[in-house]
C-alpha positions as CSV (number, residue, x, y, z in Angstrom):
1,X,-17.4,-113.0,6.6
2,X,-20.0,-111.0,7.1
3,X,-18.8,-111.6,11.1
4,X,-15.3,-110.0,9.4
5,X,-16.8,-107.3,8.5
6,X,-19.0,-106.5,10.9
7,X,-16.0,-106.5,13.5
8,X,-13.7,-104.4,10.8
9,X,-16.7,-101.6,11.3
10,X,-17.2,-102.4,14.9
11,X,-20.8,-102.9,14.7
12,X,-23.5,-105.2,14.9
13,X,-23.6,-108.6,12.8
14,X,-27.8,-107.4,12.5
15,X,-26.4,-104.1,11.6
16,X,-23.5,-105.2,9.4
17,X,-26.7,-107.3,7.0
18,X,-28.1,-103.6,7.1
19,X,-25.6,-102.4,4.9
20,X,-25.7,-101.8,1.7
21,X,-23.4,-104.6,-0.7
22,X,-20.8,-101.9,-1.5
23,X,-20.5,-101.3,2.0
24,X,-20.2,-104.6,4.0
25,X,-17.6,-105.6,0.9
26,X,-15.9,-102.3,1.6
27,X,-15.8,-103.6,5.7
28,X,-15.0,-107.2,5.0
29,X,-11.8,-106.0,2.3
30,X,-10.2,-102.8,3.7
31,X,-9.3,-103.6,7.5
32,X,-5.5,-102.1,7.0
33,X,-7.3,-98.9,5.2
34,X,-9.9,-98.8,8.3
35,X,-7.0,-99.4,11.1
36,X,-5.2,-96.6,9.6
37,X,-7.6,-94.1,9.7
38,X,-8.4,-95.6,13.1
39,X,-4.8,-94.5,14.2
40,X,-5.1,-91.5,13.1
41,X,-7.4,-89.9,14.9
42,X,-6.2,-92.3,18.0
43,X,-2.9,-90.0,17.6
44,X,-5.0,-87.0,17.0
45,X,-6.1,-86.9,19.9
46,X,-3.4,-87.6,21.6
47,X,-1.3,-85.2,20.2
48,X,-4.3,-82.2,20.0
49,X,-4.8,-83.0,16.3
50,X,-7.3,-81.0,14.9
51,X,-10.7,-83.2,14.8
52,X,-12.5,-81.3,12.4
53,X,-9.8,-81.3,9.0
54,X,-10.4,-85.7,10.1
55,X,-13.8,-85.4,9.6
56,X,-13.8,-83.6,6.8
57,X,-11.0,-85.5,5.1
58,X,-13.6,-88.7,6.0
59,X,-16.4,-86.8,4.6
60,X,-14.6,-86.2,1.4
61,X,-13.1,-89.9,0.3
62,X,-14.4,-92.1,-2.1
63,X,-15.8,-94.5,0.4
64,X,-19.1,-95.6,1.3
65,X,-21.9,-94.0,3.2
66,X,-21.7,-96.7,5.3
67,X,-17.6,-96.3,6.2
68,X,-17.8,-92.4,6.4
69,X,-20.2,-92.7,8.9
70,X,-19.0,-95.8,10.7
71,X,-14.9,-93.6,10.9
72,X,-16.7,-90.0,11.3
73,X,-18.8,-91.6,14.8
74,X,-16.0,-93.0,15.6
75,X,-13.7,-89.9,16.0
76,X,-16.7,-88.1,18.1
77,X,-17.0,-91.1,20.3
78,X,-12.5,-91.1,20.6
79,X,-13.4,-86.8,21.5
80,X,-16.0,-86.9,23.2
81,X,-13.9,-89.1,25.4
82,X,-11.6,-86.1,26.2
83,X,-14.5,-83.2,26.6
84,X,-15.6,-85.9,29.0
85,X,-13.2,-85.3,30.8
86,X,-12.1,-81.8,31.1
87,X,-13.9,-80.2,34.6
88,X,-17.8,-79.7,34.6
89,X,-16.8,-75.6,33.8
90,X,-13.7,-75.8,31.2
91,X,-16.8,-78.2,28.8
92,X,-19.5,-75.3,29.6
93,X,-17.2,-72.2,29.2
94,X,-15.8,-73.6,26.0
95,X,-12.1,-73.4,27.9
């Protein structure tokens, strides 16, 4: 079950084993919910959604802190990819 939870969290087994039992249980038992949030993030990226609003929604969700942190890291990685694809002058000047 730890391997399943680590895969759902998108982290190594060693990192997963360091999580609280509550967080481990969340990742083991809530894969559908995790995938729904990731789909919302992916869709927001392609449709120009508001990453700040999604981050806020994750932050106030009643889920373990480790789960929040993992989902926010995923959110930032998805939106950072978009930012890195812009020409350098747009990244520097915020265009």
